[in-house]
C-alpha positions as CSV (number, residue, x, y, z in Angstrom):
1,M,-17.5,-11.0,-6.7
2,E,-18.8,-7.6,-5.8
3,L,-19.1,-7.0,-2.1
4,S,-21.9,-5.1,-0.4
5,N,-21.1,-2.3,1.9
6,Q,-21.5,-4.5,5.0
7,Q,-19.3,-7.2,3.5
8,Q,-16.6,-4.7,2.6
9,K,-16.7,-3.3,6.2
10,Y,-15.9,-6.8,7.5
11,V,-13.1,-7.3,4.9
12,N,-11.7,-3.9,5.9
13,A,-11.9,-4.9,9.6
14,V,-10.0,-8.1,8.9
15,V,-7.2,-6.1,7.1
16,E,-7.2,-3.5,9.9
17,H,-7.1,-5.8,12.9
18,A,-5.1,-8.8,11.4
19,P,-1.6,-7.5,12.2
20,D,-2.5,-6.9,15.9
21,L,-4.1,-10.4,16.1
22,G,-1.3,-12.2,14.3
23,I,-3.4,-13.1,11.3
24,D,-1.7,-13.3,7.9
25,T,-3.5,-11.3,5.2
26,T,-1.5,-12.7,2.4
27,K,-3.5,-16.0,2.4
28,T,-7.0,-16.6,1.2
29,N,-8.2,-19.3,3.7
30,Y,-9.1,-18.2,7.3
31,S,-10.1,-20.4,10.2
32,R,-13.2,-19.8,12.3
33,A,-11.0,-19.0,15.3
34,E,-9.2,-16.2,13.3
35,L,-12.5,-14.7,12.1
36,R,-13.9,-14.8,15.6
37,Q,-11.0,-12.8,16.8
38,V,-11.7,-10.1,14.2
39,S,-15.5,-10.2,15.0
40,M,-14.7,-9.7,18.7
41,R,-12.5,-6.7,17.9
42,M,-15.0,-5.2,15.4
43,K,-18.4,-5.9,17.1
44,G,-17.6,-7.3,20.5
45,K,-19.2,-10.6,19.5
46,V,-17.8,-13.9,18.2
47,W,-20.3,-14.2,15.4
48,I,-18.9,-14.5,11.9
49,P,-21.0,-12.9,9.1
50,N,-23.4,-15.3,7.4
51,W,-22.2,-14.3,4.0
52,I,-19.0,-16.2,4.9
53,T,-20.3,-19.1,6.9
54,H,-23.4,-19.9,4.9
55,D,-21.9,-19.7,1.5
56,Q,-20.9,-23.2,0.5
57,S,-18.5,-21.9,-2.2
58,R,-16.4,-20.3,0.5
59,R,-16.2,-23.4,2.7
60,V,-12.7,-25.0,2.2
61,S,-13.0,-27.5,5.0
62,R,-14.6,-27.7,8.4
63,G,-14.2,-24.3,10.1
64,V,-12.0,-22.9,7.3
65,F,-13.4,-20.3,4.8
66,S,-12.0,-18.8,1.6
67,I,-12.1,-15.0,1.5
68,P,-9.8,-13.9,-1.4
69,E,-11.2,-10.4,-1.0
70,I,-9.0,-9.9,2.1
71,T,-5.8,-10.6,0.2
72,E,-6.9,-8.3,-2.7
73,H,-7.8,-5.5,-0.3
74,A,-4.7,-5.9,1.9
75,T,-2.5,-5.8,-1.3
76,V,-4.1,-2.6,-2.5
77,T,-4.0,-1.0,0.9
78,T,-0.3,-1.7,1.5
79,N,0.9,-0.6,-1.9
80,V,-0.5,2.9,-1.8
81,P,2.2,5.4,-1.1
82,E,1.3,7.8,1.8
83,N,3.5,10.7,0.9
84,V,4.6,11.3,-2.7
85,A,6.3,14.7,-2.2
86,P,10.1,14.7,-2.8
87,G,12.0,13.4,0.2
88,H,8.9,11.7,1.7
89,G,9.1,8.3,-0.1
90,Q,10.4,5.1,1.2
91,E,13.3,3.0,-0.2
92,G,12.0,1.0,-3.2
93,D,8.8,3.0,-3.8
94,N,10.0,4.0,-7.3
95,L,9.5,7.7,-6.5
96,S,12.3,9.9,-7.7
97,D,13.7,12.8,-5.7
98,A,15.9,13.9,-8.6
99,V,15.2,15.7,-11.8
100,Q,17.3,15.1,-14.9
101,D,17.7,18.0,-17.3
102,D,19.5,17.9,-20.6
103,L,22.6,19.9,-19.7
104,S,24.6,18.7,-22.6
105,E,27.6,21.0,-21.9
106,F,27.7,19.5,-18.4
107,G,27.3,15.9,-19.4
108,N,23.6,15.3,-18.3
109,V,24.0,16.4,-14.7
110,V,21.4,15.0,-12.3
111,V,20.5,17.4,-9.5
112,G,18.9,15.8,-6.5
113,D,18.5,16.2,-2.8
114,D,22.1,15.2,-2.0
115,V,23.6,17.9,-4.3
116,P,24.6,21.1,-2.5
117,L,22.4,24.1,-3.5
118,E,25.4,26.1,-4.8
119,V,26.2,23.4,-7.3
120,S,22.7,23.4,-8.7
121,E,22.6,27.2,-8.8
122,V,25.8,27.2,-10.9
123,A,24.4,24.6,-13.3
124,H,21.1,26.5,-13.5
125,D,22.8,29.9,-14.1
126,A,25.1,28.5,-16.8
127,L,22.2,26.9,-18.6
128,H,19.9,30.0,-18.5
129,T,22.5,32.7,-19.1
130,T,22.4,34.2,-22.6
131,D,26.1,35.1,-22.4
132,A,27.1,31.4,-22.3
133,F,25.8,30.8,-25.8
């Protein structure tokens, strides 16, 4: 379902305030009490938007509403890397800080952040020196 700007603002507010309020954003069903906490943080009022409370397709049970857009938005938000420059990633982000060159005479040496500069200069000079060939 495509959300309006106001609906998206509320979803964003849930994702933003949920950690501070102890609300799990990996689920799709939210209680009235959880949504009221978010509304108080966002607007200073306990009123939950009508697009949630008055939509029968979102009603799971009394006082519980299905809002799958929160999970979708939270997943997208948390999976975006903040820094992609070498040396700024996090463990497991699949960003490489190393470059692999075809240095066949050196057995495919990988030069990364943990290799001393002198070693990479020696490999670079040997590869790009015309006398070596």
